[in-house]
Backbone as JSON, one array per atom type, in Angstrom:
{
  "sequence": "MSAAADAARVADRRAAGQLRAGAPDAFAAFAQLNGHVASDDGEIPRRYRELIAVGVALTTQCTTCLDAHVKAAKQAGASEQEIAETTYIAAAIRAGGAVVHGRLALQQYDAAEG",
  "N": [[-15.74, -50.83, 15.36], [-18.15, -50.07, 17.8], [-21.66, -50.95, 18.14], [-23.06, -48.99, 19.48], [-21.41, -46.76, 19.08], [-21.6, -46.54, 16.31], [-24.34, -45.93, 16.09], [-24.35, -43.48, 17.38], [-22.83, -41.94, 15.61], [-24.5, -41.97, 13.35], [-26.74, -40.62, 14.38], [-25.52, -38.18, 14.91], [-24.8, -37.33, 12.33], [-27.36, -37.08, 11.21], [-28.38, -35.01, 12.81], [-26.61, -33.01, 12.06], [-27.37, -32.62, 9.41], [-29.96, -31.67, 9.85], [-29.38, -29.29, 11.14], [-28.05, -27.9, 9.11], [-30.13, -27.75, 7.2], [-31.94, -26.22, 8.61], [-30.82, -23.7, 8.77], [-29.78, -22.64, 6.18], [-28.43, -20.49, 4.85], [-26.73, -19.43, 6.82], [-25.24, -21.73, 7.26], [-23.93, -21.98, 4.78], [-22.34, -19.67, 4.8], [-20.73, -20.21, 7.03], [-19.45, -22.54, 6.12], [-17.96, -21.49, 4.03], [-16.23, -19.75, 5.42], [-14.95, -21.61, 7.11], [-13.71, -23.14, 5.18], [-11.58, -21.59, 4.5], [-9.54, -22.23, 6.24], [-8.56, -24.62, 5.24], [-7.46, -23.85, 2.9], [-4.88, -22.91, 0.56], [-4.36, -20.33, 0.29], [-3.13, -17.1, 1.18], [-0.73, -15.96, 3.67], [0.02, -17.76, 5.64], [1.24, -20.98, 5.82], [-0.38, -24.06, 4.86], [0.06, -26.28, 6.62], [0.67, -24.99, 9.02], [-1.69, -23.58, 9.39], [-3.43, -25.69, 9.9], [-2.29, -26.73, 12.24], [-2.74, -24.59, 13.97], [-5.52, -24.72, 13.95], [-5.83, -27.21, 15.2], [-4.89, -26.55, 17.75], [-6.86, -24.71, 18.55], [-9.1, -26.38, 18.46], [-8.43, -28.1, 20.52], [-8.55, -26.36, 22.73], [-11.21, -25.54, 22.67], [-12.39, -27.9, 22.92], [-13.62, -29.43, 20.92], [-14.45, -32.3, 19.6], [-15.04, -33.27, 17.04], [-13.92, -31.3, 15.42], [-11.27, -31.6, 16.21], [-10.69, -34.19, 15.31], [-10.95, -33.84, 12.51], [-9.04, -31.81, 11.96], [-6.6, -32.76, 12.97], [-6.16, -34.93, 11.28], [-6.03, -33.52, 8.85], [-3.83, -31.89, 9.38], [-1.78, -33.8, 9.55], [-1.85, -34.77, 6.92], [-0.99, -32.47, 5.69], [1.61, -32.45, 6.34], [2.4, -32.19, 9.0], [4.09, -33.23, 11.94], [4.07, -35.9, 14.41], [5.28, -34.97, 16.71], [4.89, -32.21, 16.41], [2.11, -32.08, 16.77], [2.0, -32.91, 19.43], [3.46, -30.79, 20.67], [1.8, -28.67, 19.99], [-0.39, -29.36, 21.52], [0.52, -28.85, 24.16], [1.08, -26.13, 23.98], [-1.51, -25.14, 23.56], [-2.65, -25.96, 25.99], [-1.2, -24.38, 27.81], [-1.98, -21.79, 27.04], [-4.71, -21.92, 27.51], [-4.68, -22.31, 30.28], [-3.5, -19.92, 30.98], [-5.55, -18.18, 30.32], [-7.35, -18.78, 32.37], [-5.95, -17.77, 34.57], [-5.88, -15.02, 33.95], [-8.64, -14.5, 34.0], [-8.99, -15.06, 36.66], [-7.77, -12.85, 37.83], [-9.62, -10.94, 37.01], [-11.81, -11.89, 38.44], [-10.96, -11.31, 41.07], [-10.91, -8.52, 40.93], [-13.62, -8.04, 40.59], [-14.51, -9.07, 43.01], [-13.37, -7.2, 44.78], [-14.88, -4.99, 44.03], [-17.4, -5.71, 44.75], [-20.21, -5.36, 46.92], [-20.48, -5.71, 50.49]],
  "CA": [[-16.53, -49.81, 16.03], [-19.3, -50.68, 18.47], [-22.99, -50.57, 17.65], [-23.4, -47.7, 20.11], [-20.65, -45.71, 18.38], [-22.23, -46.4, 14.99], [-25.61, -45.23, 16.28], [-24.04, -42.09, 17.72], [-22.41, -41.28, 14.37], [-25.7, -41.8, 12.53], [-27.52, -39.55, 15.01], [-24.79, -36.93, 14.73], [-24.94, -36.93, 10.93], [-28.74, -36.63, 11.03], [-28.5, -33.7, 13.44], [-25.87, -32.06, 11.23], [-28.25, -32.32, 8.28], [-31.06, -30.83, 10.35], [-28.8, -27.97, 11.41], [-27.81, -27.3, 7.79], [-31.43, -27.45, 6.59], [-32.62, -25.2, 9.39], [-30.2, -22.38, 8.57], [-28.91, -22.88, 5.02], [-27.56, -19.35, 4.54], [-25.69, -19.4, 7.85], [-24.36, -22.87, 7.0], [-23.09, -21.66, 3.62], [-21.34, -18.68, 5.23], [-19.8, -20.93, 7.9], [-18.66, -23.44, 5.28], [-16.99, -20.67, 3.3], [-15.22, -19.32, 6.39], [-14.21, -22.8, 7.53], [-12.9, -23.56, 4.05], [-10.36, -20.78, 4.46], [-8.51, -22.96, 6.98], [-8.03, -25.67, 4.38], [-6.95, -23.3, 1.64], [-3.46, -22.58, 0.47], [-4.29, -18.89, 0.08], [-2.65, -16.35, 2.33], [0.68, -16.04, 4.05], [0.27, -18.87, 6.58], [1.19, -22.27, 5.11], [-1.47, -24.96, 5.25], [0.44, -27.06, 7.8], [0.52, -24.13, 10.2], [-3.13, -23.32, 9.55], [-4.03, -26.86, 10.53], [-1.8, -26.81, 13.62], [-3.51, -23.59, 14.71], [-6.87, -25.28, 14.11], [-5.74, -28.25, 16.22], [-4.8, -25.86, 19.04], [-8.19, -24.17, 18.87], [-9.98, -27.52, 18.75], [-8.08, -28.57, 21.86], [-9.03, -25.44, 23.77], [-12.67, -25.52, 22.67], [-12.75, -29.3, 23.17], [-14.5, -29.89, 19.85], [-13.88, -33.57, 19.15], [-15.18, -33.38, 15.59], [-12.89, -30.42, 14.86], [-9.98, -32.21, 16.5], [-10.54, -35.3, 14.38], [-10.75, -33.34, 11.15], [-7.83, -31.0, 11.79], [-5.41, -33.59, 13.16], [-5.98, -35.64, 10.01], [-5.59, -32.55, 7.83], [-2.46, -31.47, 9.71], [-0.89, -34.89, 9.16], [-1.78, -34.76, 5.46], [-0.25, -31.28, 5.28], [3.02, -32.64, 6.68], [2.71, -32.0, 10.42], [4.61, -34.42, 12.6], [3.48, -36.26, 15.7], [5.89, -34.06, 17.69], [4.21, -30.92, 16.29], [0.8, -32.22, 17.41], [2.26, -32.92, 20.87], [3.81, -29.43, 21.08], [0.58, -27.87, 19.88], [-1.21, -29.71, 22.69], [1.0, -28.14, 25.35], [0.87, -24.7, 23.76], [-2.93, -24.89, 23.82], [-2.87, -26.1, 27.43], [-0.64, -23.21, 28.48], [-2.81, -20.63, 26.73], [-5.98, -22.1, 28.23], [-4.4, -22.05, 31.69], [-3.28, -18.47, 31.09], [-6.88, -17.55, 30.33], [-7.92, -18.94, 33.71], [-5.25, -16.84, 35.44], [-6.38, -13.68, 33.63], [-10.0, -14.4, 34.54], [-8.84, -15.0, 38.11], [-7.54, -11.43, 38.16], [-10.91, -10.29, 36.85], [-12.63, -12.3, 39.58], [-10.54, -10.54, 42.24], [-11.38, -7.14, 40.74], [-15.07, -8.07, 40.87], [-14.63, -9.26, 44.44], [-13.08, -5.91, 45.41], [-15.96, -4.05, 43.71], [-18.68, -6.19, 45.3], [-20.62, -4.88, 48.25], [-20.65, -6.72, 51.52]],
  "C": [[-17.77, -50.49, 16.62], [-20.61, -50.21, 17.85], [-23.41, -49.23, 18.23], [-22.68, -46.55, 19.42], [-21.22, -45.47, 16.99], [-23.53, -45.61, 15.09], [-25.38, -43.76, 16.59], [-23.61, -41.31, 16.48], [-23.6, -41.01, 13.45], [-26.54, -40.64, 13.08], [-26.85, -38.2, 14.81], [-24.91, -36.42, 13.3], [-26.36, -36.42, 10.64], [-28.91, -35.22, 11.61], [-27.75, -32.64, 12.64], [-26.7, -31.66, 10.01], [-29.41, -31.42, 8.68], [-30.56, -29.39, 10.58], [-28.58, -27.21, 10.1], [-29.13, -26.88, 7.15], [-32.14, -26.32, 7.32], [-32.08, -23.8, 9.2], [-29.24, -22.46, 7.39], [-27.97, -21.71, 4.69], [-26.41, -19.24, 5.55], [-24.71, -20.55, 7.64], [-23.41, -22.56, 5.85], [-21.99, -20.67, 3.99], [-20.29, -19.35, 6.11], [-18.88, -21.83, 7.08], [-17.6, -22.67, 4.51], [-15.87, -20.21, 4.23], [-14.34, -20.5, 6.8], [-13.29, -23.3, 6.42], [-11.6, -22.78, 3.93], [-9.22, -21.49, 5.19], [-7.8, -23.94, 6.05], [-7.44, -25.14, 3.08], [-5.45, -23.09, 1.7], [-3.27, -21.1, 0.2], [-3.74, -18.22, 1.35], [-1.19, -16.63, 2.66], [1.0, -17.23, 4.95], [0.16, -20.19, 5.82], [0.12, -23.19, 5.7], [-1.15, -25.77, 6.49], [0.25, -26.24, 9.07], [-0.94, -23.78, 10.45], [-3.79, -24.48, 10.3], [-3.55, -27.04, 11.96], [-2.5, -25.77, 14.5], [-4.92, -24.12, 14.97], [-6.88, -26.39, 15.15], [-5.69, -27.6, 17.6], [-6.14, -25.29, 19.48], [-9.15, -25.3, 19.22], [-9.69, -28.1, 20.14], [-8.65, -27.66, 22.94], [-10.55, -25.37, 23.82], [-13.24, -26.9, 22.95], [-13.8, -29.8, 22.19], [-13.89, -31.17, 19.25], [-13.97, -33.76, 17.64], [-14.13, -32.52, 14.9], [-11.51, -31.04, 15.03], [-9.7, -33.34, 15.51], [-10.2, -34.8, 12.98], [-9.4, -32.64, 10.99], [-6.55, -31.75, 12.1], [-5.13, -34.36, 11.87], [-5.44, -34.7, 8.93], [-4.17, -32.08, 8.1], [-1.46, -32.54, 9.29], [-0.73, -34.92, 7.64], [-0.99, -33.57, 4.93], [1.21, -31.34, 5.7], [3.38, -32.42, 8.13], [3.16, -33.32, 11.03], [3.86, -34.7, 13.9], [4.02, -35.32, 16.79], [5.21, -32.68, 17.62], [2.82, -30.96, 16.92], [0.98, -32.21, 18.93], [2.6, -31.51, 21.38], [2.61, -28.51, 21.02], [-0.34, -28.12, 21.08], [-0.78, -28.9, 23.91], [0.94, -26.63, 25.19], [-0.58, -24.34, 24.07], [-3.24, -24.98, 25.31], [-2.36, -24.89, 28.19], [-1.5, -21.98, 28.25], [-4.14, -20.73, 27.47], [-5.78, -21.83, 29.72], [-4.17, -20.56, 31.91], [-4.59, -17.72, 31.11], [-7.53, -17.65, 31.69], [-7.25, -17.96, 34.69], [-5.74, -15.41, 35.2], [-7.79, -13.49, 34.17], [-9.99, -14.42, 36.06], [-8.57, -13.58, 38.57], [-8.84, -10.65, 38.04], [-11.83, -10.63, 38.02], [-12.25, -11.52, 40.84], [-10.95, -9.08, 42.13], [-12.87, -7.05, 41.03], [-15.33, -8.26, 42.36], [-14.42, -7.94, 45.17], [-14.22, -4.92, 45.2], [-17.29, -4.46, 44.34], [-18.96, -5.59, 46.67], [-20.67, -6.03, 49.22], [-19.42, -7.04, 52.17]]
}
């Protein structure tokens, strides 16, 4: 890893600590909610929970989430092919969102004056 990458990780960890210290109650609530993904409670098996999380991380483009959930998905038994399929499912859903918002844009265009 390069010195720049190391420095970026150190800065990111420091900022994460500042964020946690600045809002400890909100952090605790978030950590509890986020922990539900990694649990084995509920009807959705852990592997599927992690694949869903990978799909969300792809659409939100959260690199930290992607790193964590791809690793967790692999540990939960997800295959490379499942990660690839999840990628294209996420891409299709994200593209679908753009199409739906395009319809909204046309409705707003029709309603606009001028």
